[in-house]
Structure formats: structure tokens, C-alpha cells
C-alpha positions as CSV (number, residue, x, y, z in Angstrom):
1,M,144.6,190.4,21.9
2,E,141.6,193.1,22.2
3,G,138.9,192.5,20.1
4,F,139.4,188.5,19.9
5,R,137.0,187.1,21.7
6,F,137.0,183.0,22.3
7,W,134.4,180.8,23.7
8,P,135.7,177.2,24.4
9,G,133.0,174.2,24.1
10,A,129.8,176.5,22.8
11,L,128.3,173.7,20.9
12,S,128.0,170.6,22.9
13,A,128.5,167.2,21.2
14,S,125.0,166.7,19.8
15,E,125.2,170.3,18.5
16,Q,128.4,169.6,16.9
17,A,127.0,166.5,15.0
18,D,123.7,168.0,14.1
19,L,125.9,171.2,12.8
20,L,128.0,168.8,10.9
21,A,125.4,166.8,9.2
22,R,123.6,170.2,7.7
23,V,127.0,171.2,6.5
24,L,127.7,168.0,4.6
25,A,124.1,167.9,3.4
26,A,124.9,171.5,1.9
27,A,127.9,170.1,0.3
28,E,125.9,167.2,-1.7
29,D,124.3,170.6,-3.7
30,A,127.5,172.6,-3.3
31,P,130.5,170.4,-3.3
32,F,134.0,170.6,-1.8
33,Y,136.7,171.9,-4.4
34,R,140.2,172.6,-3.9
35,P,140.7,176.8,-5.4
36,V,143.7,178.2,-6.5
37,T,145.3,181.5,-5.7
38,P,145.6,184.0,-8.2
39,G,149.1,183.1,-8.9
40,G,147.6,179.3,-9.9
41,R,148.8,177.7,-6.7
42,P,146.4,175.4,-5.3
43,F,145.1,175.5,-1.6
44,S,145.8,172.9,0.7
45,V,142.2,173.3,1.8
46,E,139.1,172.3,-0.1
47,M,136.1,174.9,0.4
48,T,132.6,175.3,-0.2
49,G,129.9,177.5,1.4
50,M,126.9,178.8,2.2
51,G,124.7,181.9,2.4
52,P,123.3,184.4,-0.6
53,L,127.2,185.0,-1.0
54,G,130.3,182.3,-1.1
55,W,133.8,183.5,-1.2
56,V,136.4,182.2,-4.2
57,S,139.9,182.3,-5.1
58,D,140.9,181.7,-8.8
59,R,143.3,183.2,-11.5
60,A,140.9,186.1,-11.4
61,G,141.5,187.1,-8.1
62,Y,139.8,186.4,-4.3
63,R,136.0,187.9,-4.4
64,Y,132.5,187.1,-3.1
65,Q,129.9,185.9,-5.9
66,P,126.5,184.2,-5.7
67,T,127.3,181.3,-7.6
68,H,129.3,177.9,-6.8
69,P,132.5,178.2,-9.4
70,V,132.1,174.7,-10.1
71,T,128.2,174.1,-10.6
72,G,127.2,177.5,-11.2
73,A,124.1,176.8,-9.0
74,P,123.6,179.4,-6.2
75,W,125.2,178.3,-2.4
76,P,122.9,176.4,-0.3
77,P,121.2,178.6,2.8
78,I,123.0,179.3,6.4
79,P,121.6,176.7,8.8
80,E,119.7,178.6,11.4
81,R,121.7,177.3,14.4
82,L,124.7,179.7,13.0
83,T,122.5,182.5,12.2
84,D,121.6,182.1,15.9
85,L,125.1,181.9,17.0
86,W,126.1,185.0,15.5
87,R,123.3,186.9,16.5
88,D,123.4,185.7,20.3
89,L,127.5,185.8,20.6
90,T,128.3,189.0,18.2
91,G,125.4,191.3,18.4
92,W,125.9,192.6,14.8
93,P,122.2,193.8,13.8
94,E,123.0,192.1,9.9
95,P,122.6,188.7,9.3
96,P,125.6,187.1,8.0
97,D,125.3,186.7,4.4
98,A,128.5,184.4,3.9
99,C,129.6,181.1,5.4
100,L,132.9,179.8,4.3
101,V,133.3,176.2,4.8
102,N,137.0,175.1,4.8
103,R,137.9,171.0,5.1
104,Y,141.3,170.6,6.3
105,R,142.7,166.9,5.9
106,E,145.8,165.9,7.7
107,G,148.6,167.9,5.9
108,A,146.4,171.2,5.2
109,R,147.1,174.7,6.9
110,M,146.5,178.3,6.1
111,G,149.0,180.7,5.7
112,M,148.9,184.1,7.6
113,H,146.0,186.7,6.1
114,Q,143.8,189.3,6.8
115,D,140.1,189.1,6.1
116,L,139.9,192.3,3.7
117,D,137.6,191.3,0.8
118,E,134.3,192.6,2.9
119,V,132.8,195.6,2.0
120,D,132.6,196.6,6.1
121,H,135.5,195.9,7.9
122,G,133.5,196.8,11.1
123,A,131.4,194.0,10.8
124,P,132.6,191.1,13.1
125,V,133.8,187.5,11.7
126,L,133.0,184.4,13.4
127,S,134.3,181.2,13.4
128,V,133.2,177.6,14.3
129,S,135.2,174.5,14.3
130,L,134.0,171.5,14.5
131,G,136.6,167.9,13.9
132,D,140.0,167.7,14.8
133,T,141.9,170.6,17.0
134,A,143.4,173.4,14.9
135,V,146.6,175.4,16.2
136,F,145.2,178.7,15.5
137,R,148.1,181.7,15.0
138,I,146.8,185.6,15.3
139,G,148.5,189.0,15.6
140,A,148.1,192.5,15.1
141,A,147.2,193.6,11.7
142,G,150.2,196.0,11.7
143,G,152.7,193.2,12.3
144,G,154.8,192.1,15.4
145,P,154.4,189.2,17.4
146,T,152.2,186.4,17.3
147,R,150.4,183.9,19.6
148,T,148.8,180.6,19.1
149,V,145.2,179.4,20.1
150,R,144.0,175.6,20.0
151,L,140.4,175.5,18.4
152,A,138.8,172.1,19.5
153,S,135.6,171.0,18.3
154,G,132.7,173.0,19.2
155,D,135.1,176.1,19.8
156,V,133.9,179.2,18.7
157,C,135.5,182.5,18.4
158,A,135.5,185.9,16.4
159,L,137.4,188.9,15.3
160,T,135.6,192.0,16.5
161,G,136.7,195.6,16.7
162,P,140.7,196.5,16.8
163,A,141.2,192.4,16.0
164,R,138.9,192.4,12.8
165,L,142.0,193.0,10.7
166,A,144.1,190.7,12.5
167,R,146.8,188.4,10.5
168,H,145.7,184.9,11.2
169,G,146.1,181.4,9.8
170,I,146.1,177.9,10.7
171,D,149.6,176.3,11.4
172,R,148.4,172.8,11.9
173,V,145.4,170.6,12.5
174,I,146.2,167.6,14.8
175,A,145.3,164.5,13.2
176,G,143.1,162.0,15.2
177,S,142.5,164.2,17.9
178,S,138.2,164.0,17.2
179,T,136.3,161.5,15.8
180,L,133.3,164.1,14.5
181,T,133.9,164.2,10.5
182,P,134.0,161.0,8.2
183,G,137.5,160.5,7.4
184,G,139.0,162.5,9.9
185,G,140.1,166.1,10.0
186,R,138.5,169.6,10.5
187,I,135.7,171.7,9.1
188,N,135.8,175.4,9.9
189,L,132.7,177.7,9.5
190,T,133.1,181.3,9.1
191,L,130.1,183.6,9.0
192,R,131.1,187.1,7.5
193,R,129.0,190.0,6.2
194,A,130.6,190.3,3.3
195,G,128.4,192.8,1.0
196,P,126.9,196.1,2.3
197,A,124.0,196.7,4.6
198,S,120.9,195.7,3.7
199,H,119.2,198.7,5.9
200,Q,116.2,196.6,6.8
201,T,114.0,198.0,9.8
């Protein structure tokens, strides 16, 4: 699909371990929680976030906000390694202001959806996979056939240009395919530009 960019094995084993350690340290201040849909149905994934803004879902709807929905504290900062990846791989002039952190334990999945809550739909979405391999499904925004890509630990992909509003989701996570994450499972880091441009020079 035009605009879907994929960098398999972008992170070495040591880079994956270091990044995971930073994410888990951030989660001590911004703990994983299980959001619910506006209809009240719990997600199968656990979530937290990093950066000035975090994406949340509850009975009030989907939105970005500057504080953790459980603790009320600001989200921890995005690790520099992730902002470097964003800059080097996407070339987008503005830094990411949100990093969604999704934790998939055995049986968790993510239904097909579009990323629509950001102000500028021209800005890319960059995804980093850590831990167990996921079966990622993607299809055009307007419908039609879909295809799957396996995302292993250390893989990076991006939705850009025509693929920015692609429908996508996680069919399943292959349990035991990685030993990286404590207790098993997969952690997905999704970098976004959620708010308006800062217009910094």
C-alpha cells in the first residue's frame, strides 16, 4: 500500500532492551490501565502514554489530554531514542507530542480502526514493536481488501501520505515468539503528532 513504510529489524537486540527498560520505568509513574470504549466495553489491551499528550478512551469519548486518566499526573517524557527514530525515519519537521503505549498480553487484539483524533492528518504515525510478534492487518481508508504483515520485536512501520488514514488493527499476538518483555506479550509504541504545529523556527 502506498504510504505504508516498513523497516524490519530497525532496532538491535540491545536497543530493544534499553528502550523497553525506559518504557517500563515510565510506566512506574504512569501505570498501565485498561480503558473502556464510549459504550463502556473494556479494551483487551492495557495502555499508558508518554509525551505532552496522551490518548485516552472512556465513556466521554476518544481524545488526547495532558494528564494520566487514573493518577491525574502529567505523562512522562518520550525517550530520546524514539524522537530520534521519528526524525530519522519520517523526516517530519515537528517532533511527536504523543506516544501511545499498548501492552498486549495473550489473547489481546485491536480491532480495525483509523487514527482520526489528531489535529493534522498529514503528520505520520510511527509504530515500534517490542516483544511478541503481532499479526498486523491494514487496508485502504475507503474499504476493500486488506493484507497482513507480521511485526516482530524491533520492527518499525509508519502510516504516511495515502496510508495515513488506512484502516488497521492487530488480529493476534503470537505468544512466546519473544522473550523480551517480562511476563510475555507485546508492547507497541505509537508516535504521533496529536496537537497543532508549534510553529517553532
